C-alpha positions as CSV (number, residue, x, y, z in Angstrom):
1,M,89.8,30.0,-46.0
2,I,88.5,31.3,-43.0
3,H,86.1,33.6,-43.5
4,Q,87.3,37.3,-43.3
5,K,83.7,38.0,-41.1
6,Y,84.9,35.9,-38.8
7,Y,87.7,38.5,-37.9
8,E,85.4,41.4,-37.8
9,L,83.1,40.0,-35.0
10,L,85.8,38.4,-33.2
11,E,87.7,42.2,-32.6
12,N,83.8,43.2,-31.8
13,Q,83.2,40.7,-29.7
14,E,86.9,41.2,-28.0
15,E,85.8,45.3,-27.3
16,F,83.0,44.6,-26.0
17,I,84.2,41.6,-23.4
18,T,86.9,43.8,-22.2
19,K,84.6,46.8,-20.9
20,K,85.6,47.6,-17.8
21,N,82.3,47.5,-15.7
22,L,81.6,50.4,-13.4
23,I,78.6,50.6,-10.7
24,K,75.6,52.3,-11.6
25,D,75.6,55.6,-9.7
26,E,72.2,56.6,-9.6
27,F,71.7,53.3,-7.6
28,Y,71.9,53.5,-4.5
29,N,70.0,51.6,-1.4
30,G,73.2,50.7,1.5
31,V,73.4,47.2,1.0
32,Y,74.6,46.4,-2.5
33,N,75.7,48.1,-6.1
34,R,74.7,47.3,-9.0
35,F,76.6,47.4,-12.1
36,K,75.7,49.1,-15.9
37,N,77.0,46.5,-18.0
38,P,75.8,42.7,-17.7
39,V,78.9,40.6,-17.7
40,I,76.7,38.1,-19.1
41,T,75.2,38.2,-22.0
42,R,74.7,36.5,-25.7
43,N,77.4,38.1,-27.4
44,H,79.7,36.4,-25.1
45,I,79.2,33.6,-26.6
46,P,82.6,32.4,-28.9
47,V,81.8,33.4,-32.2
48,H,83.0,30.0,-33.2
49,W,80.2,28.2,-31.0
50,R,77.7,29.4,-33.4
51,Y,79.2,30.1,-37.6
52,D,80.7,27.5,-39.6
53,L,83.9,29.7,-39.8
54,C,85.1,27.7,-43.3
55,E,84.5,30.6,-46.3
56,E,83.6,27.5,-48.9
57,T,80.9,25.8,-46.4
58,N,79.7,29.1,-45.0
59,P,79.9,31.5,-48.1
60,F,77.7,34.9,-46.7
61,F,78.6,33.8,-43.4
62,I,75.6,33.0,-41.7
63,E,75.0,31.8,-38.2
64,R,74.2,28.3,-37.8
65,L,73.5,27.6,-34.1
66,G,72.3,30.8,-32.9
67,I,72.2,31.8,-29.1
68,N,68.8,33.2,-27.9
69,A,70.4,34.3,-24.0
70,A,72.9,33.2,-21.2
71,F,71.5,33.1,-18.1
72,N,70.5,31.9,-15.0
73,P,74.7,31.3,-13.4
74,G,75.8,29.0,-11.1
75,A,78.3,30.5,-9.1
76,I,81.5,29.4,-7.4
77,Y,85.2,31.0,-6.6
78,L,87.5,28.7,-6.4
79,D,92.3,29.9,-6.7
80,G,91.0,33.5,-6.6
81,K,88.6,32.9,-9.6
82,Y,85.0,33.5,-9.9
83,Y,83.4,30.7,-12.7
84,L,80.2,30.9,-13.5
85,V,78.4,27.9,-14.2
86,V,76.0,29.7,-17.1
87,R,72.5,28.2,-19.1
88,V,73.2,29.2,-22.8
89,E,69.8,29.1,-24.6
90,G,70.2,28.6,-28.4
91,V,67.1,29.7,-30.5
92,D,66.1,25.9,-30.6
93,R,65.0,26.5,-27.0
94,K,67.1,23.7,-26.0
95,S,69.6,25.1,-22.6
96,F,72.7,23.6,-21.9
97,F,75.8,24.3,-19.5
98,A,78.9,26.2,-20.9
99,I,81.4,27.5,-17.8
100,A,83.1,31.3,-17.8
101,E,85.8,32.8,-15.8
102,S,86.7,36.1,-14.7
103,K,89.8,37.1,-12.6
104,N,87.9,39.8,-10.9
105,G,83.8,38.8,-10.8
106,M,82.4,41.9,-12.9
107,D,83.9,42.2,-15.8
108,N,86.0,40.2,-18.6
109,F,83.9,37.1,-18.3
110,R,85.7,34.5,-20.8
111,F,84.3,31.1,-21.7
112,W,85.9,28.1,-21.6
113,D,86.9,26.0,-25.2
114,Y,83.5,23.9,-24.9
115,P,80.6,23.7,-23.4
116,I,80.1,20.5,-20.2
117,T,79.1,17.5,-21.4
118,W,78.3,13.9,-19.3
119,E,77.1,10.8,-19.8
120,N,73.7,11.0,-19.8
121,S,71.6,8.3,-18.8
122,D,67.8,9.8,-18.4
123,E,66.6,9.4,-22.7
124,D,63.6,11.2,-21.7
125,E,65.5,14.4,-20.7
126,T,65.0,16.9,-22.8
127,N,65.4,20.4,-21.4
128,I,68.9,20.8,-18.2
129,Y,68.7,24.9,-17.7
130,D,69.3,26.7,-14.0
131,M,71.9,24.7,-12.4
132,R,73.0,25.3,-8.5
133,L,76.8,25.0,-7.0
134,I,77.5,23.9,-3.8
135,K,80.9,23.1,-2.4
136,H,80.2,20.5,0.4
137,E,82.3,19.8,3.2
138,D,82.4,16.2,1.8
139,G,84.9,17.2,-0.6
140,F,82.9,17.3,-4.1
141,I,81.1,20.5,-5.7
142,Y,78.2,19.3,-6.8
143,G,75.4,20.6,-9.3
144,I,71.7,20.7,-8.8
145,Y,70.0,21.4,-12.2
146,C,66.5,21.0,-13.9
147,S,65.9,18.7,-15.4
148,E,63.1,18.5,-17.9
149,S,61.0,16.3,-19.7
150,K,57.9,15.7,-21.8
151,D,54.7,14.9,-19.7
152,P,53.9,11.3,-20.5
153,D,50.5,11.4,-19.1
154,V,48.2,14.3,-21.0
155,P,46.3,13.7,-24.1
156,A,47.8,13.3,-27.3
157,H,47.0,17.4,-28.7
158,D,49.2,18.6,-25.4
159,T,52.8,19.0,-26.4
160,S,53.4,21.6,-23.6
161,S,53.0,19.9,-20.9
162,A,56.3,18.9,-18.8
163,I,57.4,17.5,-15.9
164,A,60.1,19.2,-13.2
165,Q,62.7,16.5,-11.5
166,A,66.2,17.3,-9.7
167,G,69.1,16.1,-12.0
168,L,72.6,16.0,-9.9
169,V,76.1,15.9,-11.0
170,R,79.3,16.2,-8.9
171,T,83.3,17.3,-9.5
172,K,85.9,17.9,-8.0
173,D,87.7,20.6,-10.7
174,L,85.0,21.1,-13.0
175,K,86.1,19.7,-15.8
176,Q,84.9,16.0,-15.0
177,W,81.6,15.8,-14.3
178,E,80.0,12.7,-12.5
179,R,76.0,12.1,-13.1
180,L,74.7,10.7,-10.4
181,P,70.9,9.8,-9.6
182,H,68.0,12.4,-9.8
183,I,66.9,13.3,-6.5
184,V,63.6,11.6,-5.5
185,T,61.3,13.7,-3.6
186,P,57.6,13.3,-2.7
187,S,56.5,15.7,-4.9
188,P,55.2,14.8,-8.5
189,Q,57.5,18.0,-9.6
190,Q,60.7,19.6,-8.5
191,R,62.2,22.4,-9.3
192,N,64.9,25.1,-7.8
193,V,66.9,22.1,-5.0
194,V,69.4,23.1,-3.2
195,L,72.0,20.9,-1.4
196,H,72.7,22.5,2.5
197,P,76.9,23.1,2.4
198,E,77.5,21.0,5.8
199,F,75.8,17.5,6.9
200,V,72.8,18.2,9.2
201,E,72.7,15.5,11.4
202,G,75.4,13.6,9.7
203,K,73.1,13.5,6.8
204,Y,73.3,15.6,3.5
205,A,70.5,18.2,3.7
206,F,68.5,19.8,1.0
207,Y,66.1,22.7,0.3
208,T,63.5,22.2,-2.1
209,R,59.8,23.8,-3.8
210,P,57.4,21.2,-3.5
211,Q,54.9,21.3,-6.5
212,D,51.9,20.0,-8.2
213,G,52.6,21.2,-11.4
214,F,54.9,22.5,-13.8
215,I,53.8,26.0,-14.1
216,S,51.2,26.1,-10.5
217,T,52.5,25.1,-7.4
218,G,49.2,23.8,-6.8
219,A,48.6,22.5,-2.9
220,G,52.2,22.8,-2.7
221,G,54.3,25.7,-3.2
222,G,57.1,27.3,-0.1
223,I,60.4,26.4,0.8
224,A,61.1,22.6,2.1
225,F,63.3,21.0,3.6
226,G,64.6,17.3,3.7
227,L,67.2,15.0,4.9
228,C,68.6,11.9,2.7
229,D,71.5,9.2,4.0
230,D,73.0,8.6,0.8
231,I,74.3,11.0,-2.3
232,M,74.0,8.4,-4.4
233,N,71.0,7.6,-4.2
234,P,69.2,10.6,-2.6
235,H,65.8,9.9,-2.1
236,I,64.5,12.6,0.8
237,T,61.1,10.6,2.2
238,E,59.7,14.2,4.2
239,E,60.1,17.5,3.1
240,I,59.0,19.8,6.4
241,L,58.1,23.0,4.6
242,M,60.2,26.0,6.2
243,D,59.1,29.5,4.4
244,E,55.7,29.1,2.8
245,R,54.0,31.6,0.5
246,K,51.6,34.1,1.3
247,Y,48.6,36.1,0.5
248,H,50.0,40.2,-0.8
249,T,53.5,39.3,-0.5
250,V,56.0,39.3,-2.9
251,Y,56.3,35.7,-2.6
252,E,52.4,35.0,-3.0
253,V,52.4,33.1,-5.7
254,K,55.4,31.2,-5.3
255,N,59.3,30.8,-3.7
256,G,62.0,28.9,-4.4
257,Q,65.9,28.6,-2.8
258,G,68.1,30.3,-4.9
259,P,71.7,29.4,-4.4
260,A,72.9,28.0,-1.5
261,P,73.0,29.9,2.1
262,I,75.7,31.9,3.5
263,K,77.5,30.7,6.8
264,T,78.1,33.9,9.0
265,E,78.4,34.3,12.6
266,K,74.2,34.9,13.3
267,G,72.8,32.9,11.2
268,W,72.6,31.3,7.8
269,I,71.2,33.7,5.3
270,H,69.5,32.9,2.0
271,I,69.1,34.6,-1.4
272,A,65.4,33.6,-2.6
273,H,63.0,34.2,-5.4
274,G,59.4,35.2,-4.7
275,V,56.7,35.5,-7.4
276,R,53.3,37.6,-7.5
277,N,51.0,38.1,-10.0
278,T,50.4,41.5,-11.7
279,A,48.4,42.9,-13.9
280,D,50.6,42.2,-17.0
281,G,51.6,38.4,-15.3
282,L,54.1,37.1,-13.3
283,R,56.8,39.7,-11.4
284,Y,60.3,37.8,-10.1
285,V,62.0,39.4,-6.7
286,L,64.6,38.6,-4.8
287,Y,64.1,38.2,-0.8
288,T,66.4,36.9,1.6
289,F,65.9,35.2,5.5
290,A,68.5,34.5,7.6
291,T,68.1,30.2,9.4
292,S,69.2,29.1,12.5
293,L,73.2,27.5,12.7
294,E,71.6,24.7,14.7
295,N,69.0,24.2,13.0
296,P,68.9,25.2,8.7
297,A,65.4,24.8,8.5
298,K,64.4,27.0,11.5
299,I,64.2,30.6,10.2
300,I,65.4,33.7,12.4
301,A,64.4,36.7,10.5
302,K,62.8,37.7,7.2
303,P,62.8,41.0,5.9
304,G,60.0,42.5,4.4
305,G,59.5,43.1,0.5
306,Y,62.0,42.0,-1.8
307,F,66.0,42.1,-2.1
308,I,66.9,42.9,-6.0
309,A,64.2,43.5,-8.1
310,P,64.3,43.9,-12.4
311,Y,65.1,47.7,-12.5
312,G,65.6,50.1,-15.9
313,E,66.8,48.1,-18.9
314,E,66.4,45.4,-16.6
315,R,62.7,44.5,-17.2
316,V,62.9,44.0,-20.7
317,G,63.4,40.6,-22.1
318,D,62.3,36.9,-23.1
319,V,60.2,36.6,-20.2
320,S,60.2,40.3,-19.2
321,N,59.7,42.1,-15.3
322,V,62.1,38.8,-14.4
323,V,65.1,38.8,-11.9
324,F,66.7,35.5,-10.9
325,C,69.4,34.3,-8.6
326,N,70.7,30.7,-8.8
327,G,74.7,32.3,-7.8
328,I,76.5,34.3,-5.3
329,V,80.1,34.1,-4.6
330,V,81.8,35.1,-1.6
331,N,86.0,35.3,-1.5
332,E,88.4,35.7,1.1
333,E,87.5,39.4,1.6
334,E,84.1,38.0,3.0
335,E,82.9,40.8,-0.4
336,V,79.5,38.7,-2.2
337,F,78.9,39.1,-6.0
338,I,74.6,38.3,-6.4
339,Y,74.5,37.0,-9.7
340,Y,71.3,37.4,-10.4
341,A,69.6,36.9,-14.3
342,S,67.4,39.6,-15.8
343,S,64.1,38.6,-17.7
344,D,65.8,35.8,-18.7
345,T,68.2,36.7,-21.1
346,R,71.3,38.3,-19.6
347,V,73.2,38.1,-16.4
348,H,73.9,40.8,-14.0
349,V,76.2,41.3,-10.6
350,A,75.4,43.1,-8.0
351,T,78.4,43.6,-5.1
352,S,78.0,43.2,-1.0
353,T,79.9,42.2,1.9
354,V,78.6,39.9,4.2
355,E,78.6,42.4,6.8
356,K,76.0,44.5,5.2
357,L,73.9,41.2,4.3
358,I,74.1,40.6,7.8
359,D,72.9,43.9,9.0
360,Y,70.5,44.0,6.2
361,T,68.4,40.8,7.2
362,F,68.7,41.1,10.9
363,N,67.5,45.0,11.0
364,T,65.0,45.6,8.4
365,P,61.7,45.2,9.2
366,E,59.5,42.1,9.2
367,D,56.2,42.5,6.9
368,P,53.8,42.7,9.3
369,G,51.4,42.0,6.8
370,Q,48.7,45.2,6.7
371,S,48.5,48.5,5.3
372,M,47.4,50.3,8.7
373,D,50.7,48.1,10.2
374,C,53.0,48.9,7.5
375,V,52.4,52.7,7.6
376,K,52.8,52.7,11.5
377,Q,56.2,51.2,10.7
378,R,56.9,54.1,8.1
379,M,55.7,56.7,10.4
380,E,57.6,55.5,13.4
381,L,60.8,55.4,11.4
382,I,59.7,58.9,9.9
383,K,59.4,60.5,14.1
384,N,63.0,59.1,15.2
385,N,64.8,60.8,12.0
386,N,62.6,64.2,12.5
387,Q,64.0,64.4,16.3
388,L,67.0,63.9,15.2
389,L,67.0,66.5,12.3
390,A,65.4,68.8,14.5
391,Q,68.8,68.7,16.4
């Protein structure tokens, strides 16, 4: 017999999921809208994924397989629906992937019947997370994720040090997934690897993030670009640094590609994450830049500062003061849905348009690098506005 508590939780969850998401009127910057509610939280996870529903085996209706957080989703738009491949983290710290879909991309996200699985060919792989979804011109949808395993070369007392590599899978329907070999690069550690949606010089092109350590970049860091001949044997022999870290910026500690870039008439628009140090720890924000249509490794525009930063209640969570994005969607109306996680806890959406992102990325001033030069930019803006106001 099914425990009666299940129906109570199910009713509460249904009310929670079906709540209409509204724009935050108190926030305005002209580029994107923020929304009042997250689009995915731990409370969206189906009740029967967490509880044994049987009254006989679970008389107190105790949560058997708890969920800690749901965040950092890859995203794709197919056949008029919005799909998120969500990183779901259990209370045991292990993450897995699960697909949630919505008709409007802003609310009413519902998870499919089961999480994603594939045949695991890496016995050392302990944790998986942060999948990027890329619909490539070769006809496949690729998923690149962080594959984490314990570092075998550390002393026995060190049970925290890890190795991150870029795992690779592909599908055509989001249901059947084929595991491919890990992406191999010259760097000892790799996270935030993204496949370019089109061939470059007849080859598969990747954005990588060279890194010496699991947390610290060491001599590495920055967003790099590399090519490989064969997706079934994804070896990148050279990583060309295209967007490096820089002192006293929002990406001074490290930075990495977010989702795959958006192709526009003026160039490829990228959403990346940047990390800086503060007295209260690391702060993650998002920023944008554009690269050439002819050469997607060449930056042609880069606004100064951040694009999206933690706002209000987004600042608090498992890892506070963090926003992270590895999923965006562009629909047939050229509306842009930016799915970002806050503080490693839940998923939000910000909506914009391709036209607005072009305007922001190409017309927002670059960071001149020094305070006096920054104030000159602002003085010029004030002067021009004062002249308008005086008319």
